[in-house]
C-alpha positions as CSV (number, residue, x, y, z in Angstrom):
1,X,-4.7,-8.8,18.4
2,X,-1.2,-8.8,17.1
3,X,0.1,-6.1,14.8
4,X,-0.7,-8.0,11.5
5,X,-4.3,-8.7,12.7
6,X,-4.8,-5.0,13.7
7,X,-3.7,-3.7,10.4
8,X,-5.7,-6.1,8.4
9,X,-8.8,-5.3,10.5
10,X,-8.2,-1.6,10.1
11,X,-7.9,-1.9,6.3
12,X,-11.2,-3.8,6.3
13,X,-12.8,-1.0,8.4
14,X,-13.3,-3.1,11.6
15,X,-12.7,-2.1,15.1
16,X,-9.4,-3.1,16.7
17,X,-8.3,-3.4,20.4
18,X,-5.9,-0.4,19.8
19,X,-5.3,1.7,16.8
20,X,-2.4,0.3,14.8
21,X,0.6,2.6,14.3
22,X,3.9,2.9,12.6
23,X,6.6,5.5,13.3
24,X,9.4,6.2,10.8
25,X,12.5,8.2,11.4
26,X,15.0,10.1,9.2
27,X,18.6,9.5,10.2
28,X,18.9,12.8,12.1
29,X,15.7,12.1,14.0
30,X,16.9,8.6,14.9
31,X,20.2,9.9,16.2
32,X,18.3,12.5,18.3
33,X,16.0,10.0,19.8
34,X,18.7,7.4,20.4
35,X,20.5,10.1,22.5
36,X,17.2,11.1,24.2
37,X,16.4,7.5,25.2
38,X,20.0,6.6,25.6
39,X,19.3,3.6,23.5
40,X,20.5,3.0,19.9
41,X,18.0,0.2,19.5
42,X,15.0,2.1,20.7
43,X,13.1,1.7,17.4
44,X,12.9,-2.0,17.8
45,X,11.0,-1.5,21.1
46,X,8.3,0.8,19.8
47,X,5.9,-1.9,18.8
48,X,5.7,-0.7,15.2
49,X,3.2,-2.7,13.1
50,X,4.9,-2.9,9.7
51,X,7.8,-4.9,8.5
52,X,9.1,-2.9,5.6
53,X,11.1,-4.8,2.9
54,X,12.8,-3.6,-0.3
55,X,14.7,-5.6,-2.9
56,X,18.5,-5.5,-2.6
57,X,20.6,-5.0,-5.7
58,X,24.4,-5.6,-5.6
59,X,25.1,-2.4,-7.5
60,X,22.4,-0.3,-5.8
61,X,23.2,2.8,-3.8
62,X,27.0,2.6,-4.2
63,X,28.9,5.5,-2.8
64,X,30.8,6.8,-5.8
65,X,32.5,9.7,-3.9
66,X,32.0,11.0,-0.4
67,X,28.3,11.6,0.2
68,X,27.3,10.9,-3.4
69,X,25.4,7.6,-4.0
70,X,24.5,5.9,-7.3
71,X,21.2,4.1,-7.4
72,X,20.4,1.0,-9.4
73,X,19.3,3.1,-12.4
74,X,22.7,4.9,-12.5
75,X,21.4,8.2,-11.1
76,X,23.8,9.8,-8.7
77,X,22.3,11.5,-5.6
78,X,24.0,14.2,-3.6
79,X,23.6,13.5,0.1
80,X,25.8,16.2,1.5
81,X,22.8,17.8,3.1
82,X,19.9,15.3,3.0
83,X,21.4,12.1,4.4
84,X,18.4,9.9,3.7
85,X,17.6,10.5,0.0
86,X,19.5,13.5,-1.3
87,X,19.0,15.4,-4.6
88,X,19.7,14.2,-8.1
89,X,23.2,15.4,-9.1
90,X,22.9,14.9,-12.9
91,X,20.0,13.6,-15.1
92,X,20.7,10.7,-17.4
93,X,18.1,11.2,-20.1
94,X,19.2,14.5,-21.5
95,X,17.0,14.1,-24.6
96,X,13.5,12.8,-24.9
97,X,14.5,9.3,-25.9
98,X,15.2,5.9,-24.3
99,X,17.7,5.0,-27.1
100,X,20.9,3.8,-25.5
101,X,19.5,3.6,-22.0
102,X,19.2,0.2,-20.3
103,X,17.0,-0.5,-17.3
104,X,18.3,-2.6,-14.4
105,X,17.5,-6.3,-14.7
106,X,14.4,-7.1,-12.6
107,X,15.2,-10.8,-12.8
108,X,18.7,-10.5,-11.3
109,X,19.4,-13.3,-8.8
110,X,19.4,-12.4,-5.1
111,X,17.2,-9.4,-5.1
112,X,14.7,-10.9,-2.7
113,X,16.9,-13.5,-0.9
114,X,16.5,-11.7,2.4
115,X,12.7,-11.7,2.4
116,X,12.1,-15.2,3.8
117,X,14.4,-14.8,6.8
118,X,13.0,-11.3,7.6
119,X,9.4,-12.5,7.4
120,X,10.1,-15.6,9.5
121,X,11.7,-13.4,12.2
122,X,8.7,-11.1,12.3
123,X,5.6,-13.4,11.9
124,X,3.3,-11.0,13.7
125,X,4.1,-7.9,11.6
126,X,2.2,-6.7,8.6
127,X,4.7,-7.3,5.9
128,X,5.1,-4.7,3.1
129,X,7.3,-5.0,0.0
130,X,8.2,-1.5,-1.1
131,X,8.9,0.1,-4.5
132,X,10.0,3.7,-4.0
133,X,10.1,6.2,-6.9
134,X,7.6,3.9,-8.5
135,X,6.5,5.9,-11.6
136,X,6.4,9.7,-11.9
137,X,9.3,10.1,-9.5
138,X,11.4,7.5,-11.3
139,X,10.7,9.2,-14.6
140,X,11.7,12.7,-13.4
141,X,14.8,11.5,-11.6
142,X,15.9,10.1,-15.0
143,X,14.7,13.0,-17.2
144,X,14.5,16.0,-14.8
145,X,11.3,17.4,-13.4
146,X,11.1,20.4,-15.7
147,X,12.0,18.4,-18.8
148,X,9.4,15.7,-18.0
149,X,6.6,18.2,-17.4
150,X,7.5,20.0,-20.7
151,X,7.6,16.5,-22.4
152,X,4.0,15.9,-21.3
153,X,3.0,18.7,-23.6
154,X,5.7,18.6,-26.4
155,X,6.8,15.0,-26.4
156,X,3.8,12.9,-25.0
157,X,4.8,9.8,-27.0
158,X,8.1,9.7,-25.3
159,X,6.5,10.1,-21.9
160,X,4.1,7.2,-22.6
161,X,7.1,5.1,-23.7
162,X,9.1,6.0,-20.6
163,X,6.3,5.4,-18.1
164,X,5.4,2.1,-19.8
165,X,9.0,1.0,-19.5
166,X,9.0,1.9,-15.8
167,X,5.7,0.2,-15.2
168,X,6.8,-3.0,-16.9
169,X,10.0,-3.0,-14.8
170,X,8.0,-2.6,-11.6
171,X,5.5,-5.3,-12.5
172,X,8.4,-7.7,-13.0
173,X,9.5,-6.9,-9.5
174,X,6.0,-7.1,-8.1
175,X,5.6,-10.6,-9.6
176,X,8.7,-11.7,-7.9
177,X,7.8,-10.2,-4.5
178,X,4.3,-11.8,-4.6
179,X,6.0,-15.3,-4.4
180,X,6.8,-14.4,-0.8
181,X,4.5,-14.3,2.2
182,X,3.9,-10.6,2.1
183,X,0.7,-8.8,3.0
184,X,1.0,-5.7,0.8
185,X,2.9,-3.8,-1.8
186,X,3.8,-0.2,-1.2
187,X,4.3,2.3,-4.0
188,X,6.0,5.7,-3.3
189,X,5.3,8.4,-5.9
190,X,4.8,12.0,-5.0
191,X,2.3,13.7,-7.3
192,X,1.5,16.8,-5.3
193,X,2.7,20.1,-4.0
194,X,1.1,21.9,-1.1
195,X,-1.2,23.6,-3.6
196,X,-2.3,20.7,-5.8
197,X,-1.2,18.2,-8.4
198,X,2.2,18.9,-10.0
199,X,1.0,17.9,-13.5
200,X,-2.7,18.6,-13.0
201,X,-5.6,16.2,-12.9
202,X,-6.0,15.8,-16.7
203,X,-2.4,14.8,-17.3
204,X,-2.3,12.6,-14.2
205,X,-5.2,10.7,-15.6
206,X,-3.6,10.6,-19.1
207,X,-0.1,9.6,-18.0
208,X,-0.1,8.2,-14.5
209,X,-3.5,6.5,-13.9
210,X,-3.3,3.8,-16.5
211,X,0.1,2.6,-15.2
212,X,-0.7,2.7,-11.5
213,X,-4.0,0.9,-12.3
214,X,-1.9,-1.9,-13.9
215,X,0.5,-2.2,-11.0
216,X,-2.2,-2.0,-8.3
217,X,-4.3,-4.6,-10.1
218,X,-1.4,-7.0,-10.2
219,X,-1.2,-6.9,-6.4
220,X,-5.0,-7.0,-5.7
221,X,-5.4,-10.0,-8.1
222,X,-2.9,-11.9,-5.9
223,X,-5.0,-11.2,-2.9
224,X,-2.7,-8.7,-1.3
225,X,-3.2,-5.1,-0.2
226,X,-2.0,-1.9,-2.0
227,X,-0.4,0.9,0.0
228,X,0.6,4.1,-1.7
229,X,2.5,7.2,-0.6
230,X,2.0,10.6,-2.3
231,X,2.9,13.8,-0.6
232,X,0.9,16.9,-1.3
233,X,-2.6,18.1,-2.0
234,X,-3.8,15.1,-4.0
235,X,-7.2,14.3,-2.4
236,X,-9.0,15.2,-5.7
237,X,-7.6,11.8,-6.8
238,X,-9.1,9.7,-4.0
239,X,-12.0,8.5,-6.1
240,X,-9.6,7.5,-8.9
241,X,-7.3,5.7,-6.4
242,X,-10.2,3.8,-4.8
243,X,-11.3,2.8,-8.4
244,X,-7.7,1.6,-9.0
245,X,-7.7,-0.6,-5.9
246,X,-5.8,1.4,-3.3
247,X,-6.3,0.1,0.2
248,X,-4.1,2.5,2.3
249,X,-3.2,6.1,1.5
250,X,-0.2,7.7,3.1
251,X,1.0,10.3,4.3
252,X,-2.4,11.8,5.1
253,X,-0.8,15.2,5.3
254,X,-2.9,17.5,7.5
255,X,-1.5,20.8,6.1
256,X,-3.2,20.1,2.8
257,X,-6.2,17.9,3.7
258,X,-8.4,17.9,6.8
259,X,-7.9,14.3,8.2
260,X,-11.3,14.4,10.0
261,X,-13.1,15.5,6.8
262,X,-11.3,12.8,4.8
263,X,-12.3,10.2,7.3
264,X,-16.0,11.3,6.9
265,X,-15.8,11.4,3.1
266,X,-13.8,8.2,2.4
267,X,-13.5,6.4,5.7
268,X,-15.5,3.4,4.4
269,X,-13.6,3.0,1.2
270,X,-10.0,4.1,1.9
271,X,-7.8,3.5,4.9
272,X,-5.3,6.2,5.9
273,X,-1.8,5.9,7.4
274,X,-0.1,8.9,8.9
275,X,-1.8,12.2,9.6
276,X,0.2,13.5,12.6
277,X,1.7,16.8,11.4
278,X,5.4,17.0,11.0
279,X,5.1,20.6,9.6
280,X,3.2,22.3,12.5
281,X,2.1,20.1,15.5
282,X,5.3,18.2,16.1
283,X,7.9,20.9,15.4
284,X,6.0,23.8,17.0
285,X,3.5,22.4,19.5
286,X,4.1,21.6,23.1
287,X,4.3,18.0,24.4
288,X,0.8,18.5,25.9
289,X,-0.6,19.7,22.6
290,X,1.0,16.7,20.8
291,X,-0.6,14.3,23.3
292,X,-4.0,16.0,23.0
293,X,-4.1,16.0,19.2
294,X,-2.8,12.5,18.8
295,X,-5.3,11.2,21.3
296,X,-8.1,13.0,19.4
297,X,-7.0,11.4,16.1
298,X,-6.9,7.9,17.7
299,X,-10.4,8.4,19.1
300,X,-12.1,10.1,16.1
301,X,-10.2,8.9,13.0
302,X,-9.4,5.5,14.5
303,X,-13.1,4.8,15.3
304,X,-14.4,2.0,13.1
305,X,-11.1,1.1,11.7
306,X,-9.6,2.6,8.5
307,X,-6.6,4.2,10.3
308,X,-3.0,3.4,10.9
309,X,-1.6,6.2,13.1
310,X,1.8,7.8,12.5
311,X,3.6,11.0,11.6
312,X,2.8,12.4,8.2
313,X,6.3,11.5,7.0
314,X,9.4,10.0,8.4
315,X,10.2,12.3,11.3
316,X,12.7,15.0,10.4
317,X,15.6,16.0,12.7
318,X,14.2,19.5,13.6
319,X,11.4,18.2,15.8
320,X,12.0,18.6,19.6
321,X,12.8,15.2,21.1
322,X,10.2,15.9,23.8
323,X,7.5,16.2,21.2
324,X,8.5,13.0,19.5
325,X,8.6,11.3,22.9
326,X,5.0,12.6,23.6
327,X,3.7,11.1,20.4
328,X,5.5,7.8,21.1
329,X,4.0,7.7,24.6
330,X,0.5,8.1,23.3
331,X,0.8,5.6,20.5
332,X,2.7,3.0,22.4
333,X,0.6,3.1,25.6
334,X,-3.0,2.9,24.2
335,X,-5.4,1.1,26.4
336,X,-7.1,-1.9,24.8
337,X,-10.8,-1.3,24.3
């Protein structure tokens, strides 16, 4: 099997010759491992199963001053510490209104011009078109987290208007991406903390669920798969997400959900991607402990399909290189069944 075939079989809960995998790195982790392997191009040799694509906008992520970057919505991100994403420097919607605020143009020429060449160069990869900050996250980056949560109680009409506008924008992007030979659409949207849903289940179902259902349906109706990412303790939503058409859930965070239990409960309805702990096992375990647990996950969670192995988030820079290397060794040197 090639990587695309493995992932598709795993999503459809069929056995694969090896468990598919994908390993992501933050910039500090990449630099650490490039030095460890003495190879700046080591990532291209890992056998990762995904080809990850994102639309490119001419005025997106412009460095407006050293280590401060402006995204396509006009939000400025402080990357003086976190070099990968950063933190919002100043909110744009200081009042609960969209009056005077213009969304980026989803029909701008050139946003997807790089897709065909990338797909043609990687015909064996499972190709995913990504929308990060796809709903709740986009809303709070514009309005501010505290303001948005208060608005859900005091200004719900505005929240519905804001989320509808974001959803409409995303669907326009989705429709364009679906013209290309992609396998799936990925939606990044953190709804959880380590203790539960940030906004609670009732407000998630009121504000978030109707919009994600619209976006996911657009993808499924086109015969493609839906991949979502939500950090935190969000497993109470798994029945809702299955109902909405999600195929793959990431990051499968073992600090807030037991991956073995989740496999038992949902392993015939929802595929999981991630699960290898970046909070405990990888930073604090030994290389032998990493190998043992990763092998166990491949054997038990990978059985019968439904699993794409990987760390429970892009690897941060504080993980010992030897532990990352141990994980890579297990994932990349699986024996075909």
